[in-house]
N, C-alpha and C positions, 0 to 999 in steps of 0.2 A: 690205281688211282681213282678209277671210276667207282669202285666199291667204297672207297673212303667218303666220297661226296654223297653217295646214297645213304650211308650210315649216319652221316651228320645232318642230313636233311630234316628228319623229324625233330632233332634237337634244336636246329635253327628256327624252325617254325614255332616251337614252344617258346623260344626266347623272343621272337618277334611278337607273338601274341601277348606275352607277358609285358613287353615294353609298350605295346599298343594300349593294353589295359592300364598300365601304370601311368602313361601319359594322359589318358582320358580322365583317370581319377585325379591326377595332379591339376589338369585343366579345370575340372569341375570345382575342386577345392579352391583354386586361385580365383575363379569367378565368384564363388560364394564369399570368400574373405573380402574381396574388393567391394562387393555389394554391401556387406555388413559394415565395412569401414565408411562407405559413402553415407549409409543411413545414420550411423553414429555421428558423423560429421555434420549432417543436416540437423540432427537433433541438438547438437551442441551449439550450432549457430542460432537456432531458434531460441534456446534457453538464454544465451547471452544477450540477445536483443530485448527480451522481456525483463531481464534482471536489472535494467537501468532504471533508477528511481528519479523522479522529478524532485529536485531540491526545494522547490517552491511549494510543494504540496498540491493537493487536488481540490482545494476549496474554491467555491464561487462566492465572491464577496458581493452580496446583493445590496447591502446598506453601506453607505459611506460614513466616514467619521464626521463629516459636516452634518449629516442628518441626525446622528447621535447627539452632537453638541446642540443642535436646534431643539431636539426633543427634551434634552435635559434642561435647557433654558426655558422652554415652554412650560414644563411641569414644575419649575422652581427648584430643581435638585442641584445643589452645589457639588462640585467635584474638584479634586486636586490634580488628577492626571488621567490620561487615556492612552492605552497601549494596545497594539495588535498582537494577538498570540499566533503561534505557528499554525493552528488550525483555522485561523481567520476570525476568531471571536474577538470582541472588544473587551478589554479588561479596564474597568473604570474604578479608580480609587475615589469613592464617594466622600468619605471623610477620613479621619485618622485611623478608624478601625473597620470600616465596611468596604469590602471589595465586591463589585458587581461584575459578572461576566455575561455579556450580551451576545446573542446569536445574530449574525448578519442575515440569516436566512428567514428570520421571523420579523414581524412588524416591530420596528424600533419604538414607536410611540406607545404601543401596548406594553412592551417590556418596561419602559421607563415609568409608566403610570403604575404598573404592578410593583416596581421597586419602591415607589413612594408609599403605596399602601402597606407593603410589607414592613418598611422601616417604621412607619407610624404604629402599626400593630405590635411590633416587638418592643417598642418603647413603652406601650401601655402594659404589656404582659410581663414587664420587668425581665426580659431576656435580651441578650445582646447578640445580634447577628453580626458575624464577622465576614461571611462570604455568602453571596446570593448568586446562584448560577441559573441563567435563563436558557441554556442550550438544550434542555430537555423538554418533554411535553409539559411537565409541571416544574415550577422552580424548585431547585434544591437549595435548602437554607441550612447553613451551619451556624450553630448558636453556642453561646456560653451563658451560664446563669450569672446574674448580678450578685 
């Protein structure tokens, strides 16, 4: 009996070492996978928070509709309707065929006086402007020939 236990001793040591190594590797892999899962979870949480969009937009409306109406009345420009676009610009139907788009971030009185000059100029040049956009550095004018 004593001889059997001596002969089994090296075999049992090998098995214990193998189990010990296997458990260490398993523990390392477990910690590694948990760390990866936590990092991915944190990244997903960050992405979902920034993916929410504001339905009202990010514009700052510096000029009010009342200021626009006052500027149009001061310059003698008649209009049929004023609407607010999704980006905060004012869309003014000046007459039956001209639509003017005003930027609230620029001086309204300057834009209205430019509108008056542009409409007078295009009447003389025999071109018909149907849209004048003041949101850019220089006004964008869309015309048709008479």
